[in-house]
N, C-alpha and C positions, 0 to 999 in steps of 0.2 A: 746325784745319779738318776733322779726321778725323770722318766721319759727318755733317757739317753740310750742309744744303741751301743752295744759293746762288740766291736768288730775286731779290735786288737786291744791288748792290755795297755798299749801306749796311751790310750785315751783316758786311762785311770791313773790318778796320782798314787804314789806309794802309800800315803795315809789312807786313801780309799781302799787299796788292796788290803792293808792291815785291818781296816774296818770290816771288810768281808770275811777275813780270817776269824776275826773276833765274833762276828755274827754266827758263823758256822759252828764255833765252839759253843756258843749260847744255845743254838738250835739243838745240838746234840744232847745237851743236858736239860732241855726244857721242851721236850717233844709235845707234851700235852698242851702246854700253854700256847704254842705257835700253830696248833692244828687248824685254826680257822683264820689265819692271817690273810690269806688271799681268797677268802670265800666270795663267790660271785665272779671271779676272774676266769678268763679263758686263755690258755696257752696253745698256740698252733705250732706243731713240730713238723717242719717241711724238710724231709730228708731225701735228697736226690741221689744219695749214695747209700749202700747198705750200712747198717749200724745196729748193734745190739746194746752195748753198754751206754753209749752217749745218749741215744734216743730214749731208752728206758729210764736213764738217770734224770733227764730233763722232765719227763712225764711224771715219774715218781715224785720228784721234787715238788711239782705243782700240786699233785694230788695230796701229798702230805701237808701242804700248806692250806688245803681246803678248796683249791680251785679245780677247774676242769680242763680237759685236753682234747684237741682235735688235731687232724693232720694226716700225713701219709708217709710211708717208708718205701721209697723206690720211685724213680722218675716214671716208670711205666704205669704207675697208679695215678699220675697227675696229668693235667691238661698240656704239660710240656710235650707229651707224646703226640698231641695234635698240633704242635707248633706254637703254643702260647709262650710269650716271653716271660722271663722271671719277673720283670717289672709289673706286668699285668697280673701275674699270679699273686704277687705281694699286695698290689692295690686291692685285689679282691679279698684276700684273706684278712687284710687290715680292717675290713668292715665287719668281720666276725670276731676277731681275737684282740685281746689287750696286749699281747706280747707274742713275738715270733722267735722260735729257735730254728735256724737254717743251717743245713749241711749241703754243700754243693761241690762238685768235682772241679769247678773252675776257680782259679785264683781271682779274687776281687768280686765274686758274686755277692758276698755278704754286704759289701759296701754299696753295690748297686741296689740291693734290696732295701738297705736302710734309707736310701734317698727316695724310694718309692713308697715306703711304709707310712701312709697317711690315711686315717679314717675319713672317707669321703663325706660322711654324714656330719661329722663334728669338726673336721679340719685338724684334729689332734694327731700328733706323730705317735706312731706305734713302735716301741723299742724292738729292735732286732738284735738277737744274740747269735754271734757266729759260732756254730757248732762244728766248724772245720771247713775251710775253703781250699780245695786242691792241696797242693804241697806248701801252702803259704802259712796260715796261722790256725791255732786251735786254742783260743784264750781260756775256755772253761776247763780244758784238760790241764792247762798250766796252773790254774787256781787249785785244782786237786793235787797237783804235784807239789806246789808250795805248801799247802796244808799238811801234806805227808812229811815233807822235809822238816817243817816246823815242829811237828809232833815228835819226830825222832831226835832232833838236835836242839830244839828250843830256840832256833835262830835261822835266819836266811842269809847270813853273811859269814865270812871267815870259814869257807868250806872248799874242799877240792871235789869237783863234780866231774865224773867221767860219763861221756855219752857215747854209746857203742852201737854200731850197726849201720843202718841206712840214715846217714846224716844229710844226704842230698834232698830226698823227698819227704823226710820226716818232719811234718809241720809241728808236731808236739815238741820236737827238739828245738826248732827255730823259736817258737814262742817262749820256751823255758829259758833258753840262753839270753834272749833279749830282755826278759823280765828280771832275771837274776842279776844282770849287769846293772840294773837300776838300784838294786839293794847294795851292790858293791862288795869288794874284797872276796871275789870268787876266782879260783883257779880252775879253768876248764881243761879237761883232757879229752880230745876229740879222737875217737877210735873208730876207724872205718877202713874198708878197702879204698884204694886210690880212686876207683870209679864212683864211689859214693861219699866223697868228701863234703864237708860243710860248705854251703854256698858262700861266695865272697861277701855278699851283703851282710850275712850273719857274722862272719869273722870281722868285718869292719866295725860292727857294733861292739865287739869285745875290745878291739884295738882303740876304740873311741872312749872307753871307760878307763879312767886313770888308775883305778884300783883293781882292775881285772886283768888276767893274763890267760894264755892258752898254749897248748902244744898239740900237735897232730901226730898220730902214730897208727900203725896197722897192727900192733901187737898188744892185745888185751892182757895177756899173762905178764908182760913186762911192767905194767903200770897198775894192776889191780890192787896191789898192796899199798898204794899211795892214796886211795880214794876214800872219801867219806860217803859219797853217793855214787852208785853205778846205775845209770839210766839205760836200760836195754831197749832196743827197738827191733821190729821185724823188718826184713827186706820185703817191701810191698810189691807184690806181683802186679797189682792194678796200676802201678806207676810206670811199668816198663812197656816199651813198644816191642822189645825183642825178648822172646821167652828164653832163648839160649843164655842171654845175659843174666836173666833172673835165676835160672837153674844153676848157673855157675857161681852166683854170689850168695844165694840164700842160706847156705850152711857155713858161711865164713866164720861166724862167732856163735858158739853154743856155750852157755854158762851152765856148769854142773857143779856138784859138790867138790870135785877135785880142784877146779879152778878157785872155788870159794875158800878152800883151805888156805890160800895165800892172801886172803883179804883180811882187813881189820875186823875184830869181833863185833864192832858196832856199826859197820858199814851198812847202809840201806840199799837194797836192790829195788829199783822202780822199773815199771814197764807200763806203757799206756794201754796195752792189750788191744786186740787179741794177740796172743802169741801163737806161733806155729811150732817151731822146735828150738828157738833161740834161748829158751830157759828150760832146762830139764825139769821134769816133775818132781824129782827128788829134792829140788831146791825149795819147793813149796813149804816144807816143814822146817826149814831153817829160820831162826828168829830174825835173820837179816832180810828175809823176803817181805817186801812192803807193798807189793802190787795189788793185792786184794784189799788192803787198807786204803790204797788210792781210790778204789772203786767206791767205797763208802764215803770217803772224803769228797769225791766228785759230786755225789748226790747232795751232801750238806752244803758245799760251796754253791751249787746251782740253786738250792733253796735260798741261800743268802742273796744271791745275785738277782733271782727273779723277784723276790720281795722288794729289793732295793730299787730296781728300775721301774717297778710299778708304784713305788711310794707307799707300800703297805708296811706299817710299822709292826715289828715283832712285839707282842704284849710283854711288858716287863723288862724289855731290853734297854740297857743304858749304853749309849755310844762311848767310844774310847775318849779319854781325856785329851787335853791339848798335848800332853807329854807322850801320847801314844800308848799308855799303859792301861791295863784293865784292872781296876782295884776293887770291883764289886764281886759279890759271891755268886757263882754260877751253878750252885748245887740245886738239884730238883727239890721242890717243896712238896 
């Protein structure tokens, strides 16, 4: 992974994803040992869209690894407001930074950036990590989702996963479905209004997996008792051209304790955040609520990813064996 951009998780093998999950577990239990892993490194966070969790998570990850951070949050703060192309911005920033985290409203922007990310002085490629490109992909959120599911169930296969809300524009949903299909043996339950159904290319991915299946429904209450994981999403106002459509659909699904009473006692409730009103605050104290656990896992997975693409080894870390199992002791010394 050294020097590689991460635009979609399709570019990572399943063993590489498992390695990142293992690194995140190691980082969690060896915080002092890894605190200088990326000393002298600079991460640039270029966020053309508003963000709280993702941007701060990327930045905190690098700071906790001993590196530094530069960047901007909002297109109005960048030279794009003067008409500069994303390629020129990336070429410029690549002379300053060792790694770039990019969020952009246009699908494909991260791929364009990865092709332009070359340090003009050295000729070295600078890895670009996609922090969300329009309604397309959000690979690091998916890594946080995988880590949370793995923590809850000890596996990423043989699960029934419900995804609820905006399945048309929800890039986190698209990334998660496509990645879980690679692990296999997943039954997806796609819960949405007719207007916000899962795009055909994502459904095609499920159909192409010999061990995965799906059903589509508009009724959350009818299926909640079947689920191991319920992945809630907000209806995203910024993805709508018509505000009337947004106002009509935003309150379609609201998860509260009454609905949760019909769910399995060990079901995990995930949400990429921010939420508006699709999860009632009374759910926060339910042991099935895992969305703030996702936030922490997001930081740990970004620490694992940043150190990996930079080629900075975590002190004391032993890679997974050929069998994919971690047999060494991860307790803090």
